[in-house]
C-alpha positions as CSV (number, residue, x, y, z in Angstrom):
1,X,143.2,78.4,-60.2
2,X,141.7,75.1,-59.0
3,X,141.1,72.9,-62.0
4,X,137.9,71.7,-60.3
5,X,136.5,75.2,-60.6
6,X,137.2,75.7,-64.3
7,X,134.4,73.6,-65.5
8,X,131.7,75.2,-63.4
9,X,133.0,78.7,-64.4
10,X,132.9,77.8,-68.1
11,X,129.4,76.3,-67.7
12,X,128.2,79.5,-66.0
13,X,129.7,81.7,-68.7
14,X,128.1,79.6,-71.4
15,X,124.8,79.7,-69.6
16,X,125.0,83.5,-69.2
17,X,125.8,84.0,-72.9
18,X,122.9,81.7,-73.9
19,X,120.5,83.7,-71.7
20,X,121.8,87.0,-73.2
21,X,121.4,85.6,-76.8
22,X,117.9,84.5,-76.0
23,X,116.9,87.8,-74.6
24,X,118.4,89.6,-77.6
25,X,116.5,87.4,-80.0
26,X,113.3,88.0,-78.1
27,X,113.8,91.8,-78.2
28,X,115.1,92.0,-81.8
29,X,112.8,89.6,-83.6
30,X,109.7,89.5,-81.3
31,X,108.7,85.9,-82.1
32,X,105.6,86.2,-80.0
33,X,104.2,88.9,-82.2
34,X,105.1,86.8,-85.3
35,X,103.3,83.7,-83.9
36,X,100.3,85.8,-83.0
37,X,100.2,87.2,-86.5
38,X,100.3,83.7,-88.0
39,X,97.6,82.5,-85.7
40,X,95.4,85.5,-86.6
41,X,95.9,84.9,-90.3
42,X,94.8,81.3,-89.9
43,X,91.4,82.6,-88.7
44,X,90.8,84.5,-91.9
45,X,88.9,83.1,-94.8
46,X,91.0,82.1,-97.9
47,X,89.6,85.2,-99.7
48,X,90.6,87.5,-96.9
49,X,94.1,86.0,-96.8
50,X,94.4,86.5,-100.5
51,X,93.3,90.1,-100.2
52,X,95.7,90.7,-97.4
53,X,98.5,89.2,-99.4
54,X,97.6,91.5,-102.3
55,X,97.7,94.6,-100.1
56,X,101.1,93.5,-98.6
57,X,102.5,93.0,-102.1
58,X,101.2,96.4,-103.3
59,X,102.7,98.1,-100.2
60,X,106.1,96.6,-100.8
61,X,106.0,97.5,-104.5
62,X,105.1,101.1,-103.6
63,X,107.8,101.3,-101.1
64,X,110.3,100.0,-103.6
65,X,109.2,102.5,-106.2
66,X,109.5,105.3,-103.6
67,X,113.0,104.2,-102.7
68,X,114.0,104.1,-106.4
69,X,112.7,107.7,-106.9
70,X,114.6,108.9,-103.9
71,X,117.8,107.2,-105.0
72,X,117.4,108.6,-108.5
73,X,116.9,112.2,-107.2
74,X,119.9,111.8,-104.9
75,X,122.0,110.6,-107.7
76,X,121.0,113.4,-110.0
77,X,121.6,116.0,-107.3
78,X,125.0,114.5,-106.6
79,X,125.9,114.7,-110.3
80,X,124.8,118.4,-110.5
81,X,126.8,119.2,-107.4
82,X,129.9,117.4,-108.5
83,X,129.9,119.4,-111.8
84,X,130.5,122.5,-109.8
85,X,133.9,121.3,-108.4
86,X,136.7,123.6,-109.3
87,X,140.2,122.2,-108.6
88,X,141.7,125.7,-109.0
89,X,140.1,126.7,-105.7
90,X,141.7,123.9,-103.7
91,X,144.5,124.6,-101.2
92,X,146.4,121.4,-101.9
93,X,149.3,121.4,-104.3
94,X,148.4,118.3,-106.2
95,X,146.3,117.5,-109.3
96,X,142.8,116.6,-108.3
97,X,140.1,115.9,-110.8
98,X,137.3,115.0,-108.4
99,X,136.4,115.4,-104.7
100,X,136.4,111.6,-104.5
101,X,140.2,111.6,-105.0
102,X,140.6,113.4,-101.6
103,X,140.9,111.3,-98.5
104,X,138.7,112.2,-95.5
105,X,141.3,114.5,-93.9
106,X,142.0,116.4,-97.1
107,X,138.3,116.7,-97.9
108,X,137.5,118.2,-94.5
109,X,140.4,120.5,-94.8
110,X,139.2,121.7,-98.2
111,X,135.7,122.2,-96.9
112,X,137.0,124.3,-94.0
113,X,139.2,126.3,-96.4
114,X,136.4,126.9,-98.8
115,X,133.9,128.0,-96.1
116,X,136.4,130.4,-94.5
117,X,137.9,131.7,-97.8
118,X,134.9,132.1,-100.0
119,X,132.0,133.1,-97.7
120,X,131.7,136.7,-98.9
121,X,129.2,138.9,-100.7
122,X,129.7,137.2,-104.2
123,X,129.6,133.8,-102.7
124,X,127.4,132.7,-105.5
125,X,130.4,132.6,-107.8
126,X,132.1,129.8,-105.7
127,X,129.0,128.2,-104.2
128,X,129.0,125.3,-106.7
129,X,132.5,124.4,-105.6
130,X,131.6,124.5,-101.9
131,X,128.5,122.5,-102.6
132,X,130.5,119.9,-104.5
133,X,132.8,119.4,-101.6
134,X,130.0,119.2,-99.1
135,X,128.0,116.7,-101.1
136,X,131.0,114.4,-101.3
137,X,131.3,114.6,-97.6
138,X,127.6,113.7,-97.2
139,X,128.1,110.7,-99.5
140,X,130.8,109.4,-97.2
141,X,128.8,110.2,-94.1
142,X,125.6,108.5,-95.4
143,X,124.2,105.7,-93.2
144,X,124.8,103.2,-95.9
145,X,128.5,104.1,-96.1
146,X,128.7,104.1,-92.3
147,X,127.2,100.6,-92.2
148,X,130.2,99.1,-94.0
149,X,132.8,101.3,-92.5
150,X,135.1,100.2,-89.7
151,X,134.6,101.5,-86.2
152,X,137.8,103.6,-86.5
153,X,136.4,105.2,-89.7
154,X,133.1,105.9,-88.1
155,X,134.8,107.7,-85.2
156,X,136.8,109.7,-87.7
157,X,133.6,110.6,-89.4
158,X,132.1,111.8,-86.1
159,X,135.1,114.1,-85.6
160,X,134.8,115.3,-89.2
161,X,131.1,116.0,-88.9
162,X,131.7,118.4,-86.1
163,X,134.4,120.3,-88.0
164,X,132.2,120.5,-91.2
165,X,129.2,121.6,-89.3
166,X,131.1,124.3,-87.4
167,X,132.7,125.6,-90.7
168,X,129.4,125.8,-92.5
169,X,127.6,127.5,-89.6
170,X,129.8,130.6,-90.0
171,X,127.9,133.7,-91.1
172,X,128.4,135.0,-94.6
173,X,130.8,137.9,-94.9
174,X,129.7,141.0,-96.8
175,X,132.1,143.3,-98.6
176,X,129.5,146.1,-98.6
177,X,129.0,148.6,-95.8
178,X,125.9,148.0,-93.5
179,X,122.8,149.8,-94.5
180,X,121.8,152.5,-91.9
181,X,118.2,152.3,-90.8
182,X,116.1,155.5,-91.2
183,X,115.5,157.4,-88.0
184,X,112.2,159.2,-87.2
185,X,111.6,162.3,-85.2
186,X,110.6,161.4,-81.7
187,X,112.3,158.0,-81.6
188,X,114.2,159.0,-78.4
189,X,111.0,160.1,-76.7
190,X,108.9,157.0,-77.5
191,X,111.7,154.4,-77.1
192,X,110.9,154.0,-73.4
193,X,107.2,154.5,-73.7
194,X,106.6,151.8,-76.3
195,X,105.3,154.0,-79.2
196,X,103.4,157.1,-80.0
197,X,100.0,155.6,-79.3
198,X,101.0,155.0,-75.7
199,X,101.9,158.6,-75.2
200,X,98.9,160.1,-77.0
201,X,97.0,162.1,-74.4
202,X,93.7,162.1,-76.4
203,X,91.0,160.1,-74.5
204,X,89.3,157.2,-76.3
205,X,92.4,156.1,-78.2
């Protein structure tokens, strides 16, 4: 490559990256809206600005309390679900004291195993175990966990999500015979007519 062309190319690349960074900042942070907000606040009276600050502070505190309640409920639910874990129902031949000890592949395999092996009429007996496995998967698939995960791990979670969703979407299996619906006289006659009121010859009905 001609050395005389290297500098113009580098300048062009740098300029393009600068334009891209500027456009990204404009879209992401919207400085014009921020400037307009500051300009509008300057037109308020000191009392109005103080009241607006009080409202903003109250809204942030309420949002923080709401997030705290949600996190507390999620933590309590996770603890209750984890208590239902039963290592005797696992398919792996290794001592496991908690679902957190399983890696992602093992956890997904155990979820699939539990959903296929224990989805029958008395599923309530093993439901806590299935729920414990599923809640552990949800913890790993949470957006906060994904935010700090590597790109490879996120792709693996995408694959795992599909397998877990497919396994849990299977219908419950019943050990009992299906219940026969009662039949009524004349069903074969009215099936094509839409019902007895349609075939009734009396006028005015």
